[in-house]
C-alpha positions as YAML, in Angstrom:
chain: A
units: angstrom
residues:
- id: 1
  name: MET
  ca: [4.54, -16.36, 4.27]
- id: 2
  name: ASN
  ca: [7.88, -16.85, 5.85]
- id: 3
  name: PRO
  ca: [9.48, -13.43, 6.31]
- id: 4
  name: THR
  ca: [12.91, -14.77, 6.55]
- id: 5
  name: ASN
  ca: [12.96, -16.59, 3.40]
- id: 6
  name: SER
  ca: [10.35, -15.69, 0.70]
- id: 7
  name: ASN
  ca: [9.64, -13.81, -2.43]
- id: 8
  name: ILE
  ca: [7.38, -10.81, -2.41]
- id: 9
  name: PHE
  ca: [5.77, -12.04, -5.78]
- id: 10
  name: GLU
  ca: [5.09, -15.63, -4.89]
- id: 11
  name: ASN
  ca: [1.58, -16.86, -3.73]
- id: 12
  name: ILE
  ca: [-0.39, -14.17, -5.31]
- id: 13
  name: PRO
  ca: [-3.96, -15.35, -6.13]
- id: 14
  name: HIS
  ca: [-4.76, -14.71, -9.66]
- id: 15
  name: GLN
  ca: [-8.27, -13.08, -8.65]
- id: 16
  name: LEU
  ca: [-8.59, -10.97, -5.70]
- id: 17
  name: PRO
  ca: [-12.21, -10.00, -4.68]
- id: 18
  name: GLU
  ca: [-10.67, -7.87, -1.76]
- id: 19
  name: GLU
  ca: [-7.16, -6.35, -1.46]
- id: 20
  name: LEU
  ca: [-4.75, -8.62, 0.22]
- id: 21
  name: ILE
  ca: [-2.82, -7.37, 3.08]
- id: 22
  name: GLU
  ca: [-0.26, -9.51, 4.76]
- id: 23
  name: CYS
  ca: [2.26, -8.48, 7.68]
- id: 24
  name: ILE
  ca: [5.53, -9.71, 6.44]
- id: 25
  name: PHE
  ca: [7.70, -8.55, 9.20]
- id: 26
  name: LYS
  ca: [6.94, -7.03, 12.71]
- id: 27
  name: GLN
  ca: [9.50, -5.95, 15.40]
- id: 28
  name: ASP
  ca: [9.34, -3.29, 18.03]
- id: 29
  name: ASN
  ca: [8.11, 0.11, 16.25]
- id: 30
  name: ILE
  ca: [8.33, -1.40, 12.89]
- id: 31
  name: GLN
  ca: [5.58, -3.29, 10.60]
- id: 32
  name: ILE
  ca: [6.16, -4.26, 7.12]
- id: 33
  name: GLU
  ca: [3.26, -5.21, 4.98]
- id: 34
  name: ARG
  ca: [2.74, -6.69, 1.53]
- id: 35
  name: ILE
  ca: [-0.34, -5.27, -0.16]
- id: 36
  name: ILE
  ca: [-1.96, -6.70, -3.21]
- id: 37
  name: SER
  ca: [-4.36, -4.52, -5.19]
- id: 38
  name: GLN
  ca: [-6.30, -5.65, -8.35]
- id: 39
  name: GLY
  ca: [-8.96, -2.66, -9.19]
- id: 40
  name: HIS
  ca: [-9.15, -2.01, -5.58]
- id: 41
  name: MET
  ca: [-9.59, 1.33, -4.09]
- id: 42
  name: THR
  ca: [-10.54, 3.10, -0.71]
- id: 43
  name: PRO
  ca: [-14.26, 3.46, -0.56]
- id: 44
  name: ALA
  ca: [-15.94, 6.58, -1.48]
- id: 45
  name: GLY
  ca: [-15.77, 9.23, 1.30]
- id: 46
  name: GLN
  ca: [-13.16, 7.17, 3.34]
- id: 47
  name: TRP
  ca: [-9.76, 8.52, 4.25]
- id: 48
  name: TYR
  ca: [-7.11, 6.84, 6.20]
- id: 49
  name: ASP
  ca: [-5.56, 8.83, 9.07]
- id: 50
  name: GLN
  ca: [-2.95, 7.03, 10.82]
- id: 51
  name: ASP
  ca: [-0.94, 7.92, 13.93]
- id: 52
  name: TRP
  ca: [2.08, 6.92, 12.60]
- id: 53
  name: ASP
  ca: [4.25, 7.64, 9.51]
- id: 54
  name: GLU
  ca: [3.85, 5.10, 6.56]
- id: 55
  name: TRP
  ca: [6.82, 4.67, 3.84]
- id: 56
  name: ILE
  ca: [5.33, 3.05, 0.67]
- id: 57
  name: LEU
  ca: [7.01, 1.61, -2.23]
- id: 58
  name: LEU
  ca: [5.13, 0.14, -5.41]
- id: 59
  name: LEU
  ca: [7.24, -2.65, -6.66]
- id: 60
  name: GLN
  ca: [4.78, -3.71, -9.37]
- id: 61
  name: GLY
  ca: [1.92, -2.04, -11.11]
- id: 62
  name: GLU
  ca: [0.50, 1.38, -10.62]
- id: 63
  name: ALA
  ca: [-1.66, 3.44, -8.57]
- id: 64
  name: ILE
  ca: [-3.12, 6.90, -7.70]
- id: 65
  name: LEU
  ca: [-2.81, 7.94, -4.16]
- id: 66
  name: ARG
  ca: [-4.56, 11.10, -3.06]
- id: 67
  name: TYR
  ca: [-4.08, 13.39, -0.18]
- id: 68
  name: GLU
  ca: [-6.98, 15.23, 1.23]
- id: 69
  name: GLN
  ca: [-5.15, 18.40, 1.89]
- id: 70
  name: GLY
  ca: [-4.71, 20.33, -1.17]
- id: 71
  name: ASN
  ca: [-6.54, 17.49, -3.07]
- id: 72
  name: ARG
  ca: [-2.95, 16.20, -4.26]
- id: 73
  name: ASN
  ca: [-2.46, 13.15, -6.34]
- id: 74
  name: PHE
  ca: [0.38, 10.89, -6.57]
- id: 75
  name: HIS
  ca: [0.50, 8.78, -9.76]
- id: 76
  name: LEU
  ca: [2.91, 5.90, -8.49]
- id: 77
  name: THR
  ca: [4.53, 3.38, -11.11]
- id: 78
  name: ALA
  ca: [6.85, 0.50, -10.30]
- id: 79
  name: GLY
  ca: [9.76, 1.71, -8.29]
- id: 80
  name: ASP
  ca: [7.99, 4.98, -6.84]
- id: 81
  name: TYR
  ca: [8.07, 5.51, -3.00]
- id: 82
  name: LEU
  ca: [6.18, 8.11, -0.76]
- id: 83
  name: LEU
  ca: [6.46, 8.95, 2.89]
- id: 84
  name: ILE
  ca: [3.02, 9.39, 4.32]
- id: 85
  name: PRO
  ca: [3.40, 11.35, 7.50]
- id: 86
  name: ALA
  ca: [1.05, 10.59, 10.33]
- id: 87
  name: HIS
  ca: [-2.15, 12.24, 10.26]
- id: 88
  name: THR
  ca: [-2.06, 13.16, 6.51]
- id: 89
  name: LYS
  ca: [-5.35, 11.88, 5.27]
- id: 90
  name: HIS
  ca: [-4.79, 9.93, 2.18]
- id: 91
  name: ARG
  ca: [-6.76, 7.22, -0.05]
- id: 92
  name: VAL
  ca: [-6.07, 5.16, -2.88]
- id: 93
  name: GLU
  ca: [-7.94, 6.31, -5.75]
- id: 94
  name: TRP
  ca: [-7.25, 3.59, -8.46]
- id: 95
  name: THR
  ca: [-5.19, 0.68, -9.33]
- id: 96
  name: PRO
  ca: [-5.52, -1.11, -12.62]
- id: 97
  name: PRO
  ca: [-8.30, -3.94, -12.68]
- id: 98
  name: ASP
  ca: [-6.39, -6.12, -14.90]
- id: 99
  name: LEU
  ca: [-2.90, -6.02, -13.28]
- id: 100
  name: HIS
  ca: [-1.68, -6.94, -9.71]
- id: 101
  name: THR
  ca: [-0.20, -3.84, -8.07]
- id: 102
  name: VAL
  ca: [2.29, -4.90, -5.14]
- id: 103
  name: TRP
  ca: [3.07, -2.36, -2.57]
- id: 104
  name: LEU
  ca: [5.46, -2.64, 0.40]
- id: 105
  name: ALA
  ca: [4.25, -0.71, 3.26]
- id: 106
  name: THR
  ca: [6.49, 0.07, 6.20]
- id: 107
  name: HIS
  ca: [4.56, 1.54, 9.22]
- id: 108
  name: LEU
  ca: [6.73, 3.36, 11.65]
- id: 109
  name: HIS
  ca: [5.16, 3.37, 15.06]
- id: 110
  name: VAL
  ca: [7.01, 5.70, 17.33]
...
């Protein structure tokens, strides 16, 4: 994907046996990824625990994201965004299997 001239909704495979994660921009301390989910979720018992902040924007579809602390769920739909602070253990609990869920994830490495 050409990060200077492309469309976030182009070149999405019809079937996704695995979640698709593509880096579309990286410079200095910022990395932006396009993530496509189709019924994908974080494996049972696994939590993401990152050394950096991550800002996510759900562009299409829906998802349930869970924070370990407080067992807090976020039901995200198109247009929703969330800042995940560094070392906040989180996981994707659900994305619909019959729909492409398109995320824009910005990783802030400071």
